[in-house]
C-alpha positions as CSV (number, residue, x, y, z in Angstrom):
1,M,0.1,0.0,-0.2
2,A,1.1,3.5,-0.4
3,F,1.5,5.6,2.6
4,G,0.6,9.5,2.2
5,S,3.0,10.6,4.5
6,F,5.6,8.8,7.1
7,S,3.2,9.9,10.0
8,D,0.6,7.4,8.2
9,F,3.4,5.0,8.3
10,V,4.0,5.5,12.1
11,N,0.3,5.6,12.6
12,A,-0.5,2.0,10.9
13,L,2.6,0.8,13.3
14,D,0.6,2.1,15.8
15,R,-2.6,0.3,15.3
16,A,-0.8,-2.5,14.8
17,G,1.2,-2.7,18.2
18,E,4.5,-2.1,16.7
19,L,5.1,1.8,18.1
20,K,6.1,2.8,20.8
21,R,5.7,6.5,22.0
22,I,8.0,8.7,24.2
23,S,6.1,11.5,25.3
24,T,8.7,12.9,28.0
25,P,11.2,14.9,26.5
26,V,14.1,13.4,25.0
27,A,17.5,15.2,23.9
28,T,18.8,14.8,20.4
29,E,22.1,14.6,21.6
30,L,23.0,11.4,23.0
31,E,19.7,10.4,24.7
32,I,17.3,9.2,21.3
33,T,20.4,7.2,20.4
34,E,20.8,5.5,23.7
35,F,17.1,4.6,23.8
36,A,17.1,3.2,20.5
37,D,20.1,1.5,20.3
38,R,18.5,-0.7,23.2
39,E,15.5,-0.9,21.7
40,M,16.9,-1.9,18.2
41,K,19.1,-5.0,19.9
42,S,15.7,-6.4,22.1
43,P,14.5,-9.6,20.4
44,G,13.4,-9.5,17.1
45,G,14.0,-5.6,16.5
46,G,12.1,-4.2,19.4
47,K,9.5,-1.9,18.5
48,A,9.2,1.4,16.6
49,L,9.9,4.8,18.5
50,L,8.2,7.8,18.2
51,F,9.6,10.6,20.5
52,E,6.9,13.1,20.6
53,K,8.9,15.8,22.2
54,P,12.5,15.7,21.3
55,T,14.7,18.4,22.6
56,I,17.4,20.6,20.6
57,N,19.7,22.0,23.1
58,G,17.1,21.7,25.7
59,V,14.2,23.6,23.6
60,V,11.5,20.8,22.7
61,S,11.2,20.8,18.8
62,P,8.2,21.2,17.1
63,F,8.6,17.8,14.9
64,P,8.5,14.8,16.8
65,V,11.4,12.1,15.5
66,A,10.6,8.6,14.4
67,V,13.5,6.0,14.9
68,N,13.6,2.1,14.3
69,T,10.4,2.2,12.2
70,M,11.9,-0.3,9.8
71,G,13.5,-2.7,12.4
72,S,11.7,-5.9,12.4
73,W,10.9,-8.3,9.7
74,K,7.2,-7.4,10.2
75,R,7.5,-4.0,10.0
76,M,9.6,-4.3,7.1
77,A,6.9,-6.2,5.1
78,M,4.2,-3.2,6.5
79,S,6.3,-0.3,4.8
80,M,5.9,-2.4,1.7
81,G,2.1,-3.6,2.3
82,A,2.8,-6.8,2.3
83,N,2.4,-10.1,4.6
84,S,6.2,-10.8,4.3
85,V,9.1,-9.7,2.5
86,D,9.3,-13.4,1.2
87,D,5.8,-12.6,-0.6
88,V,7.2,-9.5,-2.4
89,A,10.4,-11.3,-3.5
90,A,8.5,-13.8,-5.2
91,E,6.0,-11.4,-7.0
92,L,9.4,-9.8,-8.9
93,G,10.6,-13.0,-9.4
94,A,7.6,-14.5,-10.9
95,L,7.7,-11.1,-13.3
96,L,10.9,-11.7,-14.0
97,H,10.6,-15.5,-14.9
98,A,7.7,-14.3,-17.2
99,K,10.7,-13.6,-20.1
100,P,13.8,-15.5,-19.5
101,P,17.0,-12.9,-20.0
102,V,20.2,-14.0,-21.5
103,G,23.1,-12.3,-20.1
104,L,23.3,-9.2,-17.1
105,R,22.8,-6.6,-19.6
106,Q,19.4,-7.8,-20.6
107,T,18.6,-8.9,-17.2
108,M,18.6,-5.6,-15.9
109,K,16.5,-4.2,-18.8
110,L,14.0,-6.9,-17.9
111,L,14.2,-5.4,-14.6
112,G,13.0,-2.1,-15.4
113,Q,10.0,-3.5,-17.7
114,A,8.8,-5.8,-15.1
115,L,8.9,-2.8,-12.5
116,E,6.9,-0.8,-14.9
117,L,4.3,-3.7,-15.3
118,R,2.5,-2.6,-12.2
119,H,3.0,1.3,-12.3
120,A,3.6,3.7,-15.1
121,R,6.8,6.0,-14.7
122,P,6.7,8.7,-11.8
123,K,4.7,11.5,-12.5
124,L,5.4,14.9,-12.3
125,V,2.7,17.4,-10.5
126,S,2.2,21.0,-9.9
127,T,2.6,20.9,-6.3
128,G,2.3,18.7,-2.9
129,P,2.6,18.7,1.2
130,C,6.1,19.2,1.2
131,K,5.4,22.9,0.1
132,E,3.2,23.6,2.7
133,V,6.1,25.6,4.7
134,I,8.7,27.4,2.5
135,Q,12.0,29.2,3.3
136,K,14.3,30.2,0.6
137,F,17.6,31.7,1.7
138,D,20.2,34.2,-0.5
139,A,22.4,32.6,-2.8
140,P,25.9,34.0,-2.8
141,P,27.0,35.4,-6.1
142,S,27.8,32.5,-8.7
143,R,31.2,32.4,-9.8
144,N,30.5,30.5,-13.1
145,E,27.3,30.1,-15.5
146,P,24.4,29.4,-13.5
147,W,23.4,25.8,-12.4
148,P,20.6,24.4,-14.9
149,G,17.0,25.8,-14.1
150,A,18.8,28.1,-11.5
151,P,16.3,30.9,-10.6
152,N,17.4,34.4,-9.1
153,I,17.1,33.3,-5.6
154,Q,15.7,35.8,-3.1
155,S,14.9,35.5,0.6
156,A,11.3,34.5,0.6
157,V,9.5,33.1,3.7
158,S,5.9,31.6,3.9
159,S,3.2,32.8,6.4
160,H,3.9,30.0,8.2
161,Q,6.8,28.6,10.7
162,S,10.4,29.6,8.6
163,P,12.2,26.3,8.8
164,T,16.2,26.3,9.7
165,L,18.1,23.2,10.0
166,A,17.9,24.2,13.8
167,D,14.2,23.8,13.7
168,I,14.8,19.8,12.6
169,P,15.5,17.4,15.8
170,I,18.5,16.3,13.8
171,L,20.6,13.8,15.9
172,K,23.8,13.6,17.4
173,C,24.1,10.0,17.5
174,W,27.5,9.1,19.4
175,P,29.8,11.1,21.8
176,L,32.4,11.2,19.5
177,D,30.5,12.3,16.1
178,G,31.6,15.5,14.7
179,G,28.2,17.1,15.3
180,R,24.4,16.6,14.0
181,F,23.9,14.0,11.4
182,I,20.7,13.8,9.0
183,T,20.9,9.5,8.7
184,L,17.9,8.9,6.4
185,P,18.5,11.3,3.7
186,C,17.4,10.7,0.0
187,V,19.9,12.7,-2.0
188,V,18.9,13.1,-5.4
189,T,21.2,14.2,-8.1
190,K,21.5,13.8,-11.9
191,D,24.0,13.2,-14.7
192,P,24.8,16.5,-16.3
193,D,25.4,14.6,-19.9
194,T,22.6,11.7,-19.4
195,G,19.8,13.6,-17.5
196,E,19.6,10.1,-15.6
197,R,18.4,10.8,-11.9
198,N,19.5,9.0,-9.1
199,V,18.7,8.6,-5.3
200,G,20.9,7.5,-3.3
201,M,21.7,7.4,0.9
202,Y,24.6,9.3,2.1
203,R,25.0,10.9,5.8
204,I,25.0,14.8,6.1
205,Q,26.6,16.4,8.7
206,I,25.3,19.8,9.7
207,Y,28.1,22.3,9.9
208,D,25.6,25.4,10.1
209,D,22.3,26.8,9.0
210,K,23.2,26.8,5.6
211,T,25.9,24.6,5.1
212,T,26.3,20.5,5.5
213,G,28.9,17.8,4.4
214,M,28.2,15.5,1.6
215,H,29.4,12.2,2.3
216,W,29.3,10.4,-1.2
217,Q,31.9,7.6,-1.4
218,L,33.7,7.6,-4.5
219,Q,32.1,4.5,-5.9
220,K,28.7,6.2,-5.5
221,V,26.7,7.3,-8.2
222,A,25.9,10.3,-7.1
223,A,30.3,10.9,-6.5
224,R,30.1,10.1,-10.4
225,H,27.8,13.2,-11.1
226,G,29.7,14.9,-9.0
227,R,33.1,14.8,-10.7
228,R,31.3,15.6,-14.0
229,Y,30.1,18.8,-12.6
230,Y,33.7,19.4,-11.5
231,E,35.5,18.7,-14.6
232,K,32.7,21.1,-16.5
233,G,33.5,23.7,-13.7
234,E,29.9,23.7,-13.2
235,R,27.5,24.5,-9.9
236,M,26.2,21.0,-9.2
237,P,22.1,21.0,-8.1
238,V,21.5,18.8,-5.2
239,S,18.3,18.0,-3.3
240,I,17.4,15.9,0.3
241,F,14.2,14.8,0.9
242,I,13.4,13.0,4.2
243,G,10.1,11.4,4.8
244,G,7.4,10.7,2.9
245,D,6.4,7.2,1.9
246,P,8.9,4.8,3.8
247,M,9.8,2.9,0.1
248,F,11.3,6.1,-0.3
249,P,14.2,5.2,1.5
250,F,14.5,1.8,1.2
251,A,14.9,2.6,-2.7
252,A,17.7,4.8,-2.1
253,T,19.2,2.3,-0.2
254,A,18.5,-0.8,-2.8
255,P,21.2,-2.4,-5.0
256,L,19.3,-0.9,-8.2
257,P,21.8,-1.0,-11.3
258,D,23.2,2.1,-12.3
259,G,20.7,4.1,-14.7
260,L,17.2,2.7,-13.5
261,D,15.3,4.9,-11.2
262,E,15.0,4.7,-7.5
263,F,11.1,6.1,-7.9
264,L,10.6,3.2,-10.3
265,L,11.6,0.6,-7.6
266,A,9.5,3.0,-5.1
267,G,6.5,2.9,-7.2
268,Y,6.3,-0.6,-7.4
269,L,6.7,-1.7,-4.1
270,R,4.0,0.9,-2.9
271,K,1.7,0.0,-5.5
272,K,1.3,3.4,-6.5
273,S,3.4,5.4,-9.2
274,V,5.5,8.5,-7.3
275,E,4.3,11.7,-7.8
276,L,7.1,14.4,-8.0
277,V,7.0,17.8,-7.5
278,K,9.8,20.5,-9.0
279,C,12.0,22.1,-6.4
280,E,11.7,25.8,-5.8
281,T,15.8,26.8,-6.0
282,N,16.3,24.0,-8.8
283,D,15.4,21.7,-11.5
284,L,15.4,18.7,-9.5
285,E,12.5,16.5,-8.7
286,V,11.4,15.2,-5.0
287,P,8.5,13.3,-4.0
288,A,5.3,15.8,-3.1
289,N,4.5,13.6,-0.2
290,A,7.7,14.2,1.3
291,D,7.9,15.6,5.0
292,F,11.2,17.9,4.6
293,V,12.9,19.0,1.4
294,I,16.5,20.5,1.6
295,E,18.1,22.1,-1.6
296,G,21.1,23.5,-2.7
297,Y,24.2,23.2,-4.5
298,I,27.9,22.1,-4.6
299,D,30.2,24.4,-5.7
300,P,33.5,22.8,-7.8
301,T,35.3,25.8,-7.3
302,E,35.1,25.3,-3.2
303,P,37.9,23.6,-1.3
304,L,36.6,20.6,0.2
305,R,36.2,20.2,4.4
306,D,36.9,17.7,6.6
307,E,33.8,15.6,7.6
308,G,33.4,13.5,10.5
309,P,33.8,11.5,12.9
310,F,30.6,9.5,12.3
311,G,29.8,6.2,14.7
312,D,28.8,4.0,11.3
313,H,27.1,1.0,10.5
314,T,30.5,-1.0,11.1
315,G,30.7,-0.8,14.4
316,Y,33.7,2.0,14.8
317,Y,34.0,5.6,14.1
318,T,34.7,6.8,10.4
319,L,37.7,9.4,11.3
320,P,37.4,12.9,9.1
321,E,38.3,13.1,5.7
322,P,37.2,15.6,3.3
323,Y,34.1,15.7,1.4
324,P,32.1,18.5,-0.8
325,V,30.1,21.2,1.1
326,F,26.6,21.4,0.5
327,H,25.1,25.0,0.3
328,I,21.3,25.3,1.4
329,T,19.2,27.8,-0.8
330,A,15.5,26.5,0.3
331,I,13.9,24.4,2.7
332,T,10.4,23.4,2.6
333,H,8.3,20.6,4.5
334,R,4.9,19.6,5.5
335,K,3.1,21.5,8.5
336,D,2.8,18.0,10.4
337,A,6.0,16.8,9.5
338,V,7.7,13.6,11.3
339,Y,11.4,13.5,11.0
340,P,12.6,10.1,10.1
341,A,15.6,9.1,11.4
342,T,17.8,5.7,11.9
343,I,21.1,4.9,14.2
344,V,23.9,2.8,13.0
345,G,26.7,1.1,15.2
346,I,27.3,-2.1,16.5
347,P,24.9,-5.0,15.1
348,P,22.2,-5.8,15.6
349,M,20.6,-2.3,14.2
350,E,18.0,-1.0,12.0
351,D,20.0,-1.7,8.8
352,F,20.1,-5.5,9.5
353,Y,16.3,-5.4,8.2
354,I,16.9,-2.7,5.2
355,G,19.4,-4.5,4.1
356,G,17.8,-8.2,4.8
357,A,15.3,-7.0,2.8
358,S,17.1,-5.9,-0.7
359,V,18.7,-9.1,-0.5
360,K,15.6,-11.2,-0.2
361,I,14.2,-9.0,-3.2
362,F,17.1,-9.0,-5.1
363,L,17.7,-12.6,-5.0
364,P,15.8,-13.5,-8.0
365,I,18.3,-11.2,-9.7
366,F,21.3,-12.9,-9.0
367,K,19.5,-16.6,-9.4
368,M,18.8,-15.6,-12.7
369,N,22.5,-15.0,-13.6
370,F,23.4,-17.9,-11.5
371,P,20.7,-20.6,-11.3
372,E,22.6,-22.8,-9.1
373,I,22.3,-20.1,-5.8
374,V,19.8,-21.3,-3.4
375,D,19.9,-18.1,-1.2
376,I,22.0,-15.4,0.1
377,A,22.4,-14.3,3.9
378,L,24.5,-10.9,5.2
379,P,24.6,-12.2,8.8
380,A,24.1,-8.9,11.1
381,E,27.6,-9.3,12.4
382,G,29.3,-8.6,9.0
383,T,27.4,-5.2,9.1
384,F,26.1,-5.5,5.7
385,H,28.4,-6.3,3.1
386,N,31.5,-7.7,5.4
387,L,30.5,-11.1,5.2
388,V,28.3,-13.1,3.1
389,F,27.0,-16.4,3.2
390,V,25.9,-18.5,-0.2
391,S,24.2,-21.9,-0.5
392,I,24.2,-23.5,-4.1
393,K,23.1,-26.8,-5.4
394,K,26.8,-28.0,-6.5
395,T,26.9,-29.9,-9.9
396,Y,30.7,-29.6,-11.1
397,P,34.3,-28.8,-10.0
398,M,35.1,-25.5,-9.0
399,Q,31.5,-24.3,-8.9
400,A,31.7,-22.7,-5.4
401,Y,34.7,-20.2,-7.0
402,K,32.7,-19.4,-9.7
403,I,30.1,-17.7,-7.5
404,M,32.3,-15.9,-5.6
405,H,34.0,-14.3,-8.5
406,G,30.4,-13.6,-9.8
407,L,29.4,-11.9,-7.0
408,W,32.5,-9.9,-6.3
409,G,31.7,-8.5,-9.8
410,M,27.9,-7.3,-9.2
411,G,27.0,-3.9,-7.7
412,Q,27.8,-3.4,-3.8
413,M,28.8,-6.9,-3.6
414,M,32.3,-5.7,-4.4
415,F,32.7,-4.4,-1.3
416,S,32.3,-8.3,0.4
417,K,35.1,-9.1,2.0
418,Y,34.5,-12.7,3.1
419,I,32.1,-15.1,0.7
420,V,31.8,-18.1,2.7
421,V,30.0,-20.6,-0.1
422,V,27.9,-23.9,1.2
423,D,25.9,-26.7,-0.1
424,A,22.1,-26.3,-0.8
425,D,21.0,-28.0,2.3
426,V,22.7,-25.3,4.5
427,N,20.5,-22.5,6.0
428,V,22.5,-19.4,5.4
429,H,20.3,-17.2,7.6
430,N,21.3,-19.6,11.0
431,T,24.9,-18.4,11.3
432,S,25.9,-21.5,13.3
433,E,24.8,-24.1,11.0
434,V,27.2,-22.2,8.0
435,L,29.5,-22.0,10.6
436,F,29.8,-25.8,11.6
437,H,30.1,-26.6,8.0
438,L,32.7,-24.4,7.3
439,C,34.7,-25.7,10.1
440,A,34.0,-29.4,9.4
441,N,34.1,-29.2,5.2
442,T,37.1,-27.1,4.5
443,D,40.6,-27.8,4.8
444,P,42.2,-24.1,5.2
445,Q,44.9,-23.8,2.0
446,R,43.0,-25.5,-0.3
447,D,39.5,-24.4,0.4
448,S,40.2,-20.7,0.5
449,I,40.9,-18.0,-2.2
450,F,42.5,-14.4,-1.7
451,T,42.3,-11.5,-4.3
452,K,42.2,-7.8,-4.3
453,G,39.6,-4.8,-5.4
454,P,37.8,-2.0,-4.3
455,S,36.6,-2.0,-0.7
456,D,33.8,0.5,1.4
457,V,36.1,3.5,2.1
458,L,34.4,3.1,5.7
459,D,36.4,-0.2,6.4
460,H,39.2,1.3,8.7
461,A,41.0,-2.0,8.6
462,T,42.6,-1.7,4.8
463,S,45.8,-0.3,4.3
464,E,44.9,1.8,1.9
465,I,41.0,3.4,1.7
466,A,38.9,2.1,-0.7
467,M,41.2,-1.0,-1.6
468,G,41.9,-4.1,0.0
469,S,42.0,-7.8,-0.2
470,K,39.2,-10.2,-0.2
471,L,38.6,-14.0,1.1
472,G,36.1,-16.6,-0.5
473,I,35.8,-20.2,1.2
474,D,35.0,-23.1,-0.1
475,A,32.6,-24.9,2.5
476,T,31.1,-27.2,-0.2
477,K,31.3,-31.2,0.0
478,K,34.3,-31.8,-2.4
479,I,33.6,-34.2,-5.2
480,P,36.5,-36.3,-7.2
481,S,36.3,-34.4,-10.1
482,E,37.7,-31.7,-8.1
483,G,40.7,-33.8,-7.2
484,F,39.3,-35.1,-3.6
485,K,40.1,-39.0,-3.4
486,R,39.0,-39.4,0.0
487,P,35.2,-40.9,0.4
488,W,33.0,-38.1,1.7
489,P,31.4,-39.4,5.2
490,P,27.6,-38.8,5.8
491,L,26.4,-36.1,7.8
492,I,24.8,-37.9,11.5
493,K,21.0,-37.7,11.3
494,M,18.4,-40.2,13.4
495,D,16.1,-42.7,11.3
496,A,12.8,-40.8,10.8
497,A,10.6,-43.7,11.8
498,V,12.3,-43.5,15.1
499,K,12.3,-40.0,15.7
500,T,8.0,-40.0,14.6
501,K,8.2,-42.7,17.3
502,V,9.6,-41.1,20.1
503,E,8.0,-37.4,19.3
504,K,4.7,-39.3,19.8
505,L,6.1,-41.2,22.9
506,F,6.8,-38.1,24.4
507,G,4.3,-35.3,23.3
508,L,7.7,-33.5,21.3
């Protein structure tokens, strides 16, 4: 189902018994994080939290803060209007299998066609709730040609409350953080050559009322867009939106192939096309039902600025590094806006369920290119992509290594440090079971492979930033055609008839 606002989603969680309301004032500085961290580490992900009176430097904000709204399998499914994430994955898989592709390029083209089967592409509308309150700021004189669509910006305030970054209950999550960070921002950019849009999620550090950091990592699409603007010497228009339908931040983090519009995926999942409105101070489009929109630009003639530290999903702080500065030209929002946030840190956290849902939904894509794959899991301990478990139907020698190399070559899987391949009968979602087969079925030297490749820039353990080594382990049953000459013993299992008899005798 489509949610008209983030508030609608929060109310749906409340009706389902999935929400805790906190009416006591709680500080956006560290206190909300401590509360949320305890809840996220509760069995099954705990409940969603709505802080009705968040405080900023001791002053109650006019906007409530929602945290952990997608931090369980049930809430993740509710955000998609489905009974389960597996149901969504099965439906998309059925659409893709209606016309099996040949090769990766055809698979990605078919994915776009499949998403459009349910809904048309996003549609532009004249206005929306995200413009109920508008604040435009003075822009500094341009030192080069105006960026595409840039008007002559003048300070203009609506008759309602004038929003600034100081009014939004942006969190300082951890003690050593460099400041407040927007943690669920959807960042909209366009390729200056092709016009293709990208919606990504890159943390936003608040420097002051009108400038922030823009932490897009060098392998991300927005960073590639930025490099073209730097080469052209032109200001880069950027818009950030927060809230709206919960499928917006999910789509922004999903491992979509380059060039496929995230709003198309969001429309497919919410079962309704995304309505977009043109921004006030640039030509980018954002969802009409977003809760907050922050518009601005990046100036390629301006020096980079240190961003961070930030307590990250790795469980460690990422240390300061230079990134572009984002200048704000306008802020708009709904009158009844809810500020959605998430907390990242030592797992398990909310991001485990968001990332896990992406793996489930895109598993049909992996299977179409690697039909031997049975299942894939990213354990919480691996903080997304550091550790990947894959089960396969093994039919020929060295097949596990083929899967390792294939996955390392697919999108964000390039960041995976460790890939463990097991047989089809192993439940990859049971870490204990995978570790048992890993220890029992491998000879360390024979069944391991080291390689090199790109690494996550957030990985503090690599000797050089953004590059490092990877380890693949073949924990499958070894077969004679792989040169294994010893007999492979059977796994211990009780006779089925005895199991049934004992269960009946003792009511087990």
